[in-house]
C-alpha positions in Angstrom: 89.0 106.7 111.2 88.8 110.6 110.6 89.8 110.2 106.8 87.2 107.2 106.4 84.5 109.2 107.8 85.5 112.5 105.9 85.7 110.1 102.8 82.2 109.5 103.3 81.0 113.0 103.7 82.8 114.3 100.0 80.6 111.6 98.7 77.5 113.1 99.0 78.3 115.7 96.3 78.1 113.3 93.8 74.1 112.3 94.8 71.1 114.0 93.5 70.0 117.4 95.3 67.5 115.6 97.3 69.3 112.7 98.9 72.0 114.9 99.2 70.1 117.3 101.7 68.9 114.6 103.5 72.0 112.7 103.6 74.1 115.9 104.6 73.2 116.2 108.1 73.5 112.7 108.9 77.1 113.1 107.3 77.8 116.4 109.1 77.0 115.2 112.5 79.0 111.6 112.0 81.9 114.1 111.0 81.6 116.7 113.7 81.2 113.5 116.5 84.2 111.9 114.6 86.4 114.8 115.0 85.4 115.6 118.7 86.0 112.2 119.7 89.5 112.0 118.1 90.6 115.4 120.0 89.2 114.5 123.4 90.5 110.5 123.1 93.9 112.2 121.6 94.1 109.9 118.2 97.2 111.5 117.6 100.6 111.0 115.5 103.4 111.5 117.8 107.1 110.8 117.6 108.1 108.7 120.9 111.9 107.8 119.6 113.7 110.4 121.7 111.4 112.7 123.0 108.5 110.5 125.0 109.8 112.1 128.2 108.4 115.8 127.4 105.3 115.8 129.3 102.3 117.0 127.6 100.7 120.6 128.4 97.4 120.6 130.2 94.3 120.8 127.8 93.8 124.2 129.0 97.4 125.2 127.9 97.5 123.2 124.8 95.8 124.1 121.4 93.8 121.6 120.0 95.6 121.3 116.5 94.6 119.7 113.4 97.4 118.8 110.9 96.1 119.6 107.4 98.7 117.1 105.1 99.1 114.2 102.9 103.1 114.3 102.5 104.4 111.5 105.2 108.0 113.3 105.4 106.4 116.4 106.3 104.1 114.7 109.0 107.0 113.0 110.5 108.7 116.2 110.6 105.6 118.0 112.7 105.4 115.0 114.8 108.9 115.5 116.3 108.2 119.4 116.8 105.0 119.3 118.2 106.5 116.2 120.7 109.2 118.3 121.7 106.9 121.1 122.3 104.7 119.0 124.7 101.7 118.9 121.8 99.6 116.7 120.3 97.5 116.7 116.9 94.8 114.9 114.9 96.4 114.1 111.2 93.6 114.8 108.0 94.7 113.8 105.1 93.1 115.9 102.4 93.3 113.1 99.4 89.5 112.1 100.2 88.7 115.6 98.8 89.9 114.9 95.2 92.9 115.2 93.3 96.0 117.2 93.5 94.8 120.7 92.3 91.5 121.5 93.8 89.7 124.1 91.8 87.9 127.4 92.8 84.5 125.6 92.1 84.9 122.9 94.1 86.5 124.6 96.8 83.2 126.5 97.1 81.0 123.5 96.8 82.7 122.1 100.0 82.6 125.3 101.7 79.0 125.3 101.1 78.4 121.9 102.0 79.6 122.6 105.6 82.9 121.0 105.7 85.1 124.6 107.0 82.5 125.1 109.9 82.7 121.8 111.0 86.5 121.2 110.5 87.3 124.9 112.0 84.8 124.4 115.1 86.9 121.4 116.3 90.6 123.0 115.9 92.0 125.9 117.3 95.0 125.7 115.3 95.1 124.3 111.7 98.3 123.6 110.3 98.5 123.3 106.2 101.7 121.6 105.1 103.2 121.1 102.1 100.3 120.8 99.4 98.5 124.3 100.0 95.8 123.8 96.7 94.4 121.0 99.3 93.3 123.5 101.4 91.6 125.7 99.0 88.2 125.7 100.8 89.9 126.9 104.4 91.8 129.6 102.4 88.6 130.5 100.2 86.6 130.6 103.2 88.3 133.8 104.4 87.2 135.8 101.7 83.6 134.8 101.8 80.9 137.9 102.8 79.0 136.0 105.4 81.2 135.7 108.8 79.5 132.4 109.6 80.9 130.8 106.3 84.7 131.7 107.8 87.2 129.3 109.2 87.0 130.5 112.9 90.6 128.7 113.6 93.9 130.4 113.6 95.5 128.8 110.0 99.2 128.7 110.0 100.3 127.8 106.3 103.8 126.0 106.2 105.0 126.8 102.9 107.7 123.7 101.4 107.5 123.1 97.6 104.0 122.8 96.5 102.3 126.5 97.2 100.1 125.6 93.8 101.3 122.1 93.1 99.0 120.5 90.4 96.5 123.7 90.2 94.9 124.1 86.7 93.1 127.8 86.9 96.6 129.4 87.9 94.7 132.8 87.4 92.0 132.0 89.6 94.1 130.5 92.5 97.1 133.3 92.4 94.3 136.0 92.3 93.1 134.3 95.8 96.8 134.2 97.4 97.0 137.7 96.5 93.5 138.7 97.8 94.4 136.7 101.2 97.6 138.8 101.3 95.8 142.0 101.1 93.1 141.1 103.0 95.2 140.3 106.0 92.8 138.2 108.0 93.8 138.1 111.3 93.8 134.2 112.2 96.2 133.7 108.8 99.7 133.0 109.3 102.5 132.1 107.2 105.6 130.3 107.7 108.1 128.4 105.3 110.9 125.9 105.9 112.7 127.4 103.1 113.1 131.2 101.2 112.5 129.9 97.5 109.0 129.3 97.8 108.1 132.6 99.3 109.7 133.9 96.5 108.1 132.0 93.8 104.8 132.5 95.4 105.7 136.4 95.4 106.8 136.6 92.2 103.8 134.1 90.9 100.9 136.1 92.4 102.3 139.7 93.8 101.7 138.5 97.0 104.6 139.2 100.0 102.8 138.4 103.2 105.1 138.3 106.5 106.9 134.8 106.7 109.0 133.3 109.1 111.8 130.4 108.2 111.1 127.9 110.2 113.7 124.9 109.0 112.9 121.3 109.0 113.9 119.3 112.3 116.6 117.4 110.7 115.0 114.0 112.3 115.1 111.0 111.1 114.0 107.5 112.7 115.2 105.4 110.1 117.5 103.1 111.8 121.3 102.5 110.4 122.3 99.9 108.3 125.2 98.0 109.0 128.4 99.0 106.3 131.4 97.3 106.0 134.8 98.6 106.5 135.9 98.8 103.0 132.2 99.9 102.0 133.4 103.1 104.6 136.2 104.1 102.4 133.8 105.1 99.4 131.8 108.2 98.6 128.2 107.3 97.4 126.1 108.4 94.7 122.6 108.0 93.9 121.6 108.8 90.0 118.9 107.1 87.4 120.4 104.5 84.8 120.1 107.5 82.0 121.9 110.3 83.7 124.9 111.9 81.8 126.0 112.7 85.1 126.2 109.4 85.9 127.8 108.1 82.4 130.5 111.1 82.8 131.6 110.5 86.3 132.1 106.9 85.1 134.0 107.6 81.9 136.2 109.8 83.7 136.7 107.1 86.4 135.9 109.2 89.6 135.9 106.8 92.2 132.5 106.3 93.9 129.7 103.9 94.7 126.2 103.5 93.4 122.8 103.0 95.4 119.8 102.3 93.6 116.6 102.8 95.7 116.6 103.1 99.2 119.7 104.5 100.9 119.3 103.9 104.5 119.0 107.2 105.9 120.9 110.0 107.4 122.9 107.7 109.9 123.4 105.1 107.6 125.0 107.6 105.0 127.1 109.2 107.5 129.4 106.1 107.6 130.6 106.1 104.2 133.3 108.8 103.1 130.9 111.1 101.8 127.6 111.6 100.4 127.6 113.0 96.4 124.7 114.7 95.2 123.6 116.8 92.3 120.1 118.5 93.7 117.0 117.6 92.0 115.1 120.3 94.3 116.1 123.7 96.0 114.8 122.0 99.5 114.6 118.7 100.8 114.0 116.7 103.6 117.5 114.7 103.3 119.4 117.9 102.6 118.2 118.7 106.6 118.1 115.2 108.0 122.0 114.6 106.5 123.4 118.0 108.4 121.6 117.2 111.2 123.3 113.9 111.2 126.5 114.8 109.9 126.9 113.5 106.9 129.9 114.9 104.4 128.1 115.9 101.4 129.8 116.7 98.1 127.8 119.3 96.1 128.3 120.9 92.9 129.4 124.8 93.2 126.4 127.0 92.5 128.1 128.4 89.2 128.5 124.6 88.3 125.6 123.7 89.3 124.4 126.5 86.6 126.7 124.9 84.1 125.4 122.0 84.4 121.9 122.9 84.3 122.0 125.2 81.1 123.8 122.6 79.4 121.4 120.2 80.1 123.6 118.0 81.2 121.7 117.8 84.7 118.1 117.4 85.1 116.7 120.4 87.6 112.9 121.3 87.5 112.6 124.4 89.6 115.3 126.1 87.2 113.1 128.3 85.1 111.7 129.8 88.1 114.9 130.2 89.9 116.6 132.0 86.8 114.0 134.4 86.8 115.4 135.4 90.5 118.2 137.1 89.0 122.2 136.6 89.4 122.4 136.0 93.2 119.2 133.0 92.6 121.7 130.8 94.7 120.4 132.8 98.1 117.5 131.1 97.6 118.6 127.5 97.2 119.3 126.0 100.7 122.2 124.1 99.5 123.7 127.3 99.0 122.5 129.8 101.7 125.2 131.2 104.1 123.5 129.5 106.9 124.3 125.8 105.9 127.1 126.2 103.2 129.8 126.1 106.3 128.7 122.4 106.4 129.0 121.2 103.1 131.8 120.9 100.4 131.6 122.0 97.3 133.2 121.3 93.8 133.7 123.3 90.8 133.9 120.6 88.2 134.1 117.1 87.5 137.8 116.8 87.5 137.6 118.8 90.6 135.3 116.2 92.0 137.8 113.3 90.8 140.5 115.3 92.1 138.8 115.1 95.6 138.0 111.7 95.8 141.1 110.4 94.4 142.8 111.8 96.9 143.7 109.7 100.3 143.3 112.6 102.6 140.5 112.8 104.7 137.5 114.6 102.9 135.9 116.1 106.1 138.0 119.0 105.8 135.3 121.0 107.9 135.1 118.6 110.7 131.3 118.3 109.1 130.8 115.3 111.1 131.1 116.8 114.6 130.1 120.6 113.7 127.2 120.0 111.6 124.7 118.3 114.1 125.9 121.0 116.6 125.1 123.7 114.1 122.0 121.8 113.2 120.7 121.3 116.0 120.8 125.2 117.5 118.9 126.1 114.1 116.2 123.2 115.2 116.0 125.0 119.0 115.8 128.1 117.3 112.7 127.0 115.0 111.2 125.0 117.8 111.1 128.6 120.0 110.2 130.0 116.8 107.0 127.7 116.8 106.5 128.0 120.8 106.4 132.0 119.7 103.8 131.9 117.0 101.7 130.3 119.5 102.1 132.8 121.9 101.1 135.5 119.3 97.8 133.8 118.7 97.0 132.7 122.5 98.9 129.8 123.5 101.9 131.4 125.6 102.6 128.6 128.1 104.3 126.5 125.7 107.7 124.7 126.4 110.4 123.5 124.8 111.6 119.8 125.9 109.8 120.6 129.0 112.0 123.9 129.5 111.1 127.6 130.1 112.4 129.8 127.4 116.0 131.7 128.1 116.8 134.8 126.5 120.4 133.4 125.6 119.0 130.0 124.4 117.6 130.7 121.4 117.8 133.6 118.4 114.3 135.1 117.6 113.3 134.7 114.2 111.9 137.6 112.6 109.3 138.0 109.8 110.3 139.0 106.7 108.6 140.0 103.5 110.2 139.2 99.7 110.2 142.1 97.7 107.9 141.9 94.6 108.8 142.9 91.1 106.2 145.4 90.3 104.7 148.4 92.1 102.6 147.0 94.8 99.1 147.1 93.6 96.6 148.6 96.2 93.4 147.0 94.3 92.3 143.8 92.2 92.1 145.8 89.2 95.8 147.3 89.5 96.8 143.5 90.3 94.8 142.0 87.4 96.9 144.7 85.3 100.3 144.0 87.1 99.4 140.3 87.0 98.9 140.2 83.2 102.5 142.0 82.5 104.3 139.4 84.9 102.7 136.6 83.0 104.1 138.0 79.7 107.5 138.6 81.1 107.6 135.3 82.2 106.3 133.9 78.7 109.6 135.9 77.3 112.2 134.6 80.2 111.0 130.9 79.1 111.3 131.7 75.3 115.2 133.0 76.5 115.6 129.7 78.5 115.1 127.6 75.5 117.4 130.1 73.5 120.1 129.4 75.8 119.5 125.9 76.0 119.5 126.0 72.2 122.7 127.8 71.9 124.6 125.4 74.5 123.8 122.5 72.8 125.8 123.7 70.0 128.5 124.6 72.1 128.9 121.3 73.9 132.3 119.5 73.9 133.2 116.1 71.8 133.0 114.6 75.2 129.9 116.3 76.4 128.0 115.4 73.2 129.4 112.0 73.5 127.9 111.4 77.3 125.1 113.2 76.6 124.7 110.2 74.0 125.5 107.7 76.3 122.7 108.5 78.7 119.9 109.5 76.4 120.2 105.7 75.4 118.1 105.1 78.3 120.2 102.0 79.3 123.2 101.4 81.2 126.4 103.1 80.3 128.1 100.0 79.6 125.9 99.1 76.6 127.2 102.4 75.2 130.0 100.9 73.2 128.0 98.3 71.8 125.3 100.6 70.4 128.3 102.7 68.9 129.2 100.0 66.7 125.7 99.9 65.1 125.6 103.8 65.4 128.0 103.8 62.3 125.7 102.1 60.4 122.8 104.3 60.8 123.6 106.9 58.3 123.9 104.3 55.8 120.2 103.2 56.8 119.0 106.3 56.3 120.5 107.2 53.1 119.4 104.3 51.3 115.8 104.1 52.6 115.7 108.3 51.7 117.2 106.9 47.8 114.1 104.0 47.7 112.0 107.1 48.3 113.3 109.2 45.6 115.3 111.8 47.0 118.1 111.7 45.1 118.9 115.1 43.5 115.6 116.5 44.7 115.5 119.9 46.2 112.5 119.3 48.7 112.8 116.1 50.3 111.4 114.4 53.6 114.4 112.8 54.8 117.4 115.2 53.4 120.3 112.7 54.3 121.3 113.0 50.5 121.6 116.7 50.0 125.1 117.8 48.8 126.4 114.6 49.7 128.3 112.1 47.0 125.7 108.7 46.9 126.6 105.3 45.6 123.3 103.2 45.8 124.9 100.0 45.4 128.0 100.4 47.9 125.7 101.9 50.3 123.0 98.8 50.1 125.4 96.3 50.2 127.1 98.1 52.9 124.2 97.9 54.4 123.2 94.4 54.0 126.5 93.1 55.0 125.8 95.0 58.2 122.7 93.7 59.0 124.3 90.1 58.9 126.4 91.1 61.9 123.7 92.6 63.8 120.6 90.6 63.4 120.7 88.9 66.3 121.3 92.4 68.4 119.5 91.8 71.9 117.3 94.5 73.1 114.3 95.1 75.4 111.2 96.3 74.3 111.8 99.9 75.7 115.2 100.2 74.0 113.9 101.9 70.9 117.4 102.8 69.8 118.4 99.2 69.0 114.7 98.3 68.0 114.8 101.1 65.6 118.1 100.0 64.1 116.6 96.6 63.5 113.4 98.0 61.9 115.2 99.9 59.2 117.1 96.8 58.3 113.5 95.2 57.8 112.4 98.2 56.2 114.9 98.1 53.8 115.0 94.5 53.3 111.3 94.4 52.5 111.4 97.4 50.3 114.0 95.5 47.8 111.8 92.9 47.9 108.2 93.9 47.5 108.9 96.9 45.1 112.2 96.4 43.6 112.8 99.3 41.9 116.3 99.6 41.4 118.0 99.9 38.5 119.8 96.6 36.8 123.3 98.7 37.1 122.8 99.0 40.9 121.1 95.2 41.6 123.7 93.4 39.2 126.7 95.0 41.7 125.0 93.3 44.5 125.4 89.7 45.0 122.4 87.4 45.6 120.3 90.7 46.5 116.9 89.2 46.5 117.9 86.0 48.0 119.7 88.4 51.0 116.9 90.4 51.3 114.2 88.0 51.4 116.2 85.9 54.1 116.8 89.2 56.1 112.7 90.1 56.2 111.8 86.9 57.1 114.8 86.5 60.1 113.8 90.0 61.3 110.0 89.9 60.9 110.1 87.0 63.5 112.7 89.2 65.6 110.6 92.2 65.8 107.0 91.4 65.2 106.2 87.5 66.1 103.1 88.8 67.7 101.4 89.2 64.2 101.6 85.5 63.3 99.2 83.4 63.2 97.3 80.3 61.2 96.9 83.0 58.3 99.8 85.4 58.6 103.3 84.3 58.6 104.8 87.3 57.0 104.1 90.7 56.4 103.3 90.1 53.0 100.8 87.7 54.2 99.3 90.2 55.7 99.2 93.1 53.5 97.5 90.6 50.7 94.1 90.9 53.0 93.6 94.2 52.8 91.2 95.6 50.3 89.3 99.1 49.9 88.9 101.9 52.1 86.9 101.8 55.3 86.7 103.2 58.8 87.9 101.7 62.0 86.5 102.3 65.6 86.8 100.8 68.8 84.9 101.2 72.2 83.5 99.9 75.1 80.2 99.3 76.6 80.1 102.8 78.2 81.3 104.1 74.7 78.4 102.6 73.1 76.1 105.7 72.8 79.3 108.1 71.6 80.1 105.1 68.9 76.6 104.7 67.5 76.4 108.6 67.5 79.2 108.6 65.3 78.0 106.0 63.3 74.7 107.4 62.5 76.4 111.0 61.8 78.3 109.5 59.1 75.9 107.9 57.7 72.6 110.2 58.2 74.1 113.6 58.2 77.5 113.2 55.7 76.1 110.7 53.5 79.3 108.6 54.2 78.4 105.0 52.8 82.3 103.7 53.8 82.0 100.1 55.3 82.6 100.7 59.1 84.5 97.9 61.3 83.7 98.2 65.3 86.8 96.3 67.2 86.5 95.1 70.8 89.0 93.2 73.0 87.0 90.1 73.8 83.6 89.5 75.2 84.2 92.0 78.7 85.0 95.0 76.7 82.1 95.6 74.4 79.0 93.6 76.1 76.8 91.6 73.9 73.5 93.4 73.9 75.6 96.5 72.6 77.0 94.2 69.9 73.6 92.9 69.1 72.5 96.5 68.4 75.8 97.4 66.4 75.0 94.4 64.2 71.8 95.6 62.9 73.6 98.5 61.2 74.2 97.8 57.4 78.0 97.7 56.7 78.7 97.9 59.9 81.3 94.6 61.0 82.3 93.6 64.7 85.6 92.3 65.1 87.0 90.8 68.2 90.7 91.3 68.7 91.4 88.8 70.6 90.9 86.7 67.4 92.3 88.5 64.8 95.7 89.6 66.9 95.6 86.4 69.7 99.1 87.0 70.7 98.6 90.7 71.4 98.2 91.1 75.3 97.6 94.2 77.5 96.9 96.3 75.3 93.8 98.7 75.7 92.1 102.1 76.0 94.2 104.8 73.9 97.3 102.2 73.0 95.0 99.9 71.1 94.6 102.4 68.0 97.5 101.2 66.0 96.8 97.5 66.6 93.0 98.0 65.6 94.6 100.0 62.1 97.0 97.0 61.5 94.2 94.3 61.8 91.3 96.4 60.0 90.6 94.4 56.8 90.8 97.6 55.0 93.9 98.8 52.5 93.1 102.8 53.2 91.9 102.9 56.7 90.0 105.9 58.5 90.7 105.9 62.2 88.0 107.8 64.0 88.0 107.9 68.4 84.2 107.5 69.5 84.0 111.2 70.8 85.1 112.9 67.6 82.5 115.2 66.3 82.8 114.9 62.2 82.1 118.1 60.1 83.4 116.8 56.9 82.7 113.4 55.2 85.8 111.7 55.8 86.5 109.8 52.7 85.9 113.2 50.9 89.0 114.6 53.3 91.0 111.7 52.0 90.6 112.4 48.1 91.2 115.8 48.1 94.2 115.8 50.6 97.4 116.4 48.3 99.1 115.3 51.7 97.5 112.1 51.4 98.4 111.6 48.3 102.0 112.2 48.5 102.9 110.3 51.6 99.4 107.8 52.5 99.1 109.9 55.7 96.6 112.1 57.1 98.1 113.4 60.0 96.8 116.5 62.4 98.5 118.6 64.4 97.7 118.8 68.3 97.7 122.3 70.0 100.8 123.7 71.6 100.3 123.4 75.5 103.9 123.5 77.1 107.5 123.6 75.7 109.0 120.7 74.1 112.2 118.6 75.0 113.3 116.7 72.3 116.6 115.1 73.7 114.4 112.0 74.3 113.5 111.4 70.7 117.1 112.1 69.6 118.4 109.7 71.8 116.9 106.9 69.4 116.6 108.3 66.3 120.2 109.5 65.5 119.2 111.2 61.8 115.6 113.1 62.0 114.1 113.7 59.0 114.0 117.3 57.6 110.0 116.9 58.3 110.8 116.6 61.7 113.5 118.7 62.3 111.3 121.8 61.0 108.3 119.9 63.5 107.3 121.8 66.9 108.4 118.9 69.0 111.8 118.3 67.6 112.3 122.4 68.1 111.3 122.2 71.5 108.3 124.7 71.1 105.7 122.1 72.0 105.8 118.6 74.3 102.3 117.9 71.8 102.6 117.2 68.0 100.1 115.1 67.3 96.6 114.9 67.7 95.2 111.4 67.0 91.5 111.5 67.1 91.2 111.3 63.5 94.2 109.2 61.6 94.4 107.6 58.0 96.8 105.5 56.4 97.4 104.0 53.1 98.5 100.4 54.1 99.4 100.0 50.6 103.0 101.7 51.1 105.8 99.8 52.3 106.6 102.7 54.6 103.3 103.0 56.1 102.9 99.5 57.1 106.5 99.3 58.6 105.5 102.6 60.4 102.2 101.0 61.8 104.1 97.8 62.8 106.5 99.8 64.7 103.6 101.9 66.5 102.3 98.8 67.7 105.7 98.0 69.0 105.7 101.4 70.9 102.4 100.8 72.5 103.1 97.3 74.2 102.9 97.4 77.5 106.3 97.5 78.6 107.5 99.6 75.7 104.7 102.3 76.7 105.5 101.7 80.6 108.8 102.4 80.2 109.4 104.5 77.4 106.5 105.9 75.7 104.5 107.4 78.7 107.1 108.6 80.2 107.5 111.2 77.9 104.2 111.5 75.9 100.6 111.4 76.1 98.9 108.3 75.3 99.2 107.0 71.5 99.3 109.9 70.0 103.2 110.8 69.3 103.6 107.2 68.0 102.2 107.4 64.7 104.8 110.2 63.5 107.6 108.6 66.0 107.0 105.4 64.4 107.3 106.7 60.9 110.5 108.6 62.1 112.1 105.3 63.6 111.7 103.4 60.5 112.5 106.8 58.0 109.1 106.1 56.4 108.0 109.5 54.3 104.8 111.4 56.3 103.0 114.5 56.5 100.9 116.9 58.7 98.1 118.9 58.0 99.3 122.6 57.9 97.7 124.6 61.2 98.0 123.3 64.6 94.7 122.9 66.7 92.2 125.4 67.6 88.9 125.6 69.6 85.6 125.5 68.2 82.5 127.0 70.4 81.3 130.3 71.6 83.4 133.1 73.2 84.9 133.2 76.8 83.0 135.3 79.5 84.4 136.0 83.0 82.7 136.8 85.8 79.3 138.2 84.1 81.9 140.2 81.7 81.5 140.8 77.9 82.5 137.9 75.7 86.0 137.9 74.9 86.0 137.6 71.0 89.7 136.7 70.9 89.2 133.2 73.4 86.8 130.8 71.9 85.7 127.7 74.2 84.8 124.2 73.3 86.4 121.0 71.7 89.8 121.2 69.9 89.3 121.7 66.3 91.2 121.1 62.7 90.9 122.8 59.2 92.1 120.9 56.3 94.5 122.1 53.6 91.3 123.6 51.8 91.1 125.5 55.2 87.7 123.9 55.9 86.5 123.1 59.2 87.1 119.4 59.2 86.2 117.7 62.5 86.3 118.3 66.7 88.4 116.1 69.3 85.1 116.3 71.5 81.9 115.8 71.7 79.2 118.8 71.0 77.9 118.3 74.7 79.2 120.9 77.3 80.5 118.0 79.5 81.2 114.8 78.1 78.5 112.2 78.4 76.2 114.4 80.7 73.5 115.6 78.4 71.9 117.1 81.2 74.2 120.1 81.2 73.5 120.9 77.6 75.1 121.3 74.7 78.0 123.8 73.2 76.7 126.9 71.3 78.9 127.0 68.2 79.5 129.8 66.3 83.1 130.7 66.3 86.6 129.0 65.7 89.9 129.4 66.1 92.6 128.6 62.9 96.2 129.2 64.7 98.3 130.3 62.4 101.2 130.1 64.4 103.4 127.3 66.0 102.8 128.4 69.4 99.5 130.3 68.8 98.5 131.5 72.4 97.4 130.0 76.3 95.2 127.4 76.3 92.6 128.1 79.3 92.3 124.8 80.7 90.7 125.9 83.9 87.6 126.9 81.9 85.3 124.1 81.1 85.2 123.5 78.2 88.9 124.4 77.7 89.7 127.6 75.7 92.0 129.1 73.3 93.5 132.7 72.8 94.0 134.1 69.6 97.0 136.1 69.4 96.2 137.0 66.5 92.2 137.1 66.2 91.5 138.9 63.2 93.0 136.5 61.1 92.6 133.5 63.4 89.1 133.8 65.0 86.7 132.8 62.4 82.9 132.6 62.1 81.4 129.5 61.3 79.6 129.1 58.0 76.2 128.1 57.5 76.5 124.8 56.3 78.5 123.8 59.3 76.2 125.1 61.6 73.5 123.0 60.0 75.3 120.1 60.5 76.7 120.6 64.1 72.6 121.6 64.4 71.3 118.1 62.9 74.4 116.3 64.7 72.9 117.6 68.1 69.3 116.8 67.1 70.4 113.4 66.2 71.8 113.3 69.6 68.9 114.4 71.2 66.7 111.8 69.5 68.8 108.9 70.3 68.8 109.8 74.0 64.9 109.6 73.8 65.1 106.1 72.3 67.8 104.9 74.6 69.8 105.1 71.6 67.8 102.6 69.5 69.8 102.2 66.0 66.7 100.6 64.3 64.3 103.4 64.8 67.1 105.9 63.4 68.1 103.8 60.6 64.2 103.9 59.5 63.4 107.6 60.6 67.2 109.1 60.0 67.5 112.5 58.2 67.9 113.2 54.9 71.5 112.8 54.0 73.3 116.5 53.9 
């Protein structure tokens, strides 16, 4: 009831101002009534498993507690704690306030709407647990100048592993944490269930308030499963299919059973011989539950764990933060702390683990099944008395633990401590900003050093480690590795033949590079490819298995190239019996296997499809709510940029683009509407971003220019194509995305065994950025065999099962599939030099002066002639909200580095910081400013006419 009512409250922010003011009083009153009713009626979440006999404190002695949390495990833990203290609480799930990572302005709006005052008036104590940013309104209120705005309740912050989870405006959020520490509000109290999160907070924010460590209770009410006598003799492991650890343990024949999904809780695990864990987090509820239950745990020693992580044999998210803590990093990871390590068994290598598990001796040499529960019970007792002490400090001294008064010998008091920070302690905000900036720069250097170490370690892997990495990276079960190893032997032949067909033999500068410095007999290699294809053509694969799919797709590319573009010298073809016949059969077989969805009454082969394409044109797709953007783009092309190319607008069935909008579009000259369900009837469950490659394939244009509906064009796209040397060379016009985060190329290398020289020099494969391509504008010449096969492969990668199980797990949307598909089928491609920048205005913060090295606005791109070409975004300050105005365009950033600097996603619109502003920050020329001015004027007129396309055709601007 609380969550439902408070959810209504959050909706008031979406109404217009008059309605908002009128409804706010009603909603606040309702919220206050419901909160009060919940406290009075004790509508609570309390564990009744073991401690239902503990009496509740009287109302005069017990605080009214509000538990502010969205995490179920933390909730269960707090329910157990409060039940043993004779307390109850009301839980408030903050998800109704918005997604994770609330921003500063949203928190201020919530404070101004009265939420904090109502919530805090209803509780004596508010415990914020797990995801701290959820409580940003409560925390920000403590710094308000007006005392009436501040939360009056005692606030207990319980850190777990999410002190800044989901935050976008890191600088502002970290400043908030430091200001809270510096201001020391008397009603703010800090606790944590592990020292790591307190250390991370200190390192990231330079805030080191006094903490108490309150370990989780270790309580679990999951009933045990029955375990057979035979199963009790084995150790359990829980690892993912594509885990290198799993592949290694299987290859070394280490005895274990693998569990998938739910493991049955700690009281099930303790019945097995042991539980093997490779930690994925520094501190988990599972660890404490296992200790409390007496599970025999086998964990890699901290030195072996470090080796596994730094060789990337084991994935561990928090490693970068732990590594920054220095050589004693393991002291902040609960699996290795002195308090707990007497009850955990450690192994120093995989061989050591095999020795332990192959022995017939009892593994519980530390008598963990008996000593761990007793030891953890003492830890729990100290934790409970610690909570009681904290409540006594804030005015509630009469708490009991399990209904008993405390005794001096019954517990060890939990002392407060502060984490030392790495710099001189700032005494004011200006000092903090200077120190914070220095720490951020240091962290960037540390990240670069970690990437260097990872790269160096990859070169030092043993042959066995490389083999296991290959097995794990296929993304499929380990026992499929042997089958795929056979196919891997023919991959090199495929790549060499395709590089040869693309004219790379004896060339210095090449796309692929597989022929450099190697003796190569084209007839022998092509014969080998055709012979191997006969054996492997029927290999089974799942759509998300890009390794096997790519292997077969390259066979098809070779065969189709031989048939459609016979460029081989007779001295070669004469050495290969029945070359065209064999290649034709292979082409037909693999087309039906890989791309059955292209077949219809008019298309029975790839050649049929290619025969239908003519000329050059523009392809668009947008739904009903994208109609205003699409119309504005079309009229910009026609009336401002004088682009006369024909345009095709694709939609996916009657419910995608409304009939009324289609009728309006049909009035525009040289605009054709196409229903994807009619031209590709076998394609299902493809929409949104992922429809792009299908649109480009289905388009009737041989040279197809795809544009997003929210792209802003500065140049005529036809001119870009005509004047691009890269397009003339490769038949592709690809633009680079911005560098947001360091990349991880391991996934791509798992299904592309021999990446091209072009990709190896790119940011993605060098792990500089996980974002390589930006796809708001993509141009393909479908007259080229390689481009067609890459486009077909891109469509496959964007199928539902492929994208859900592979593409979207490693990339964002469709964009990387364009260059990856070219890599997959070994088709040459090229990028326009220069990563994405930003175009717009200089950033200002807190009323300060404009920062001439930071430009805010949509992502911008330049062409080979260094002309500003287009933006991935509209000219509006807020997408689809003209009332908030337009962007003041006057400068843009044209980065000259692969990793050009920070992208500030906490600002709206996003901003880009230039590291070399004298070379990268450029003032727009008058011509580009005029184009943008006319583009915005066109948009304003369309708004006034309700996007009446007919009036714009009649009264359009003069072509520019």
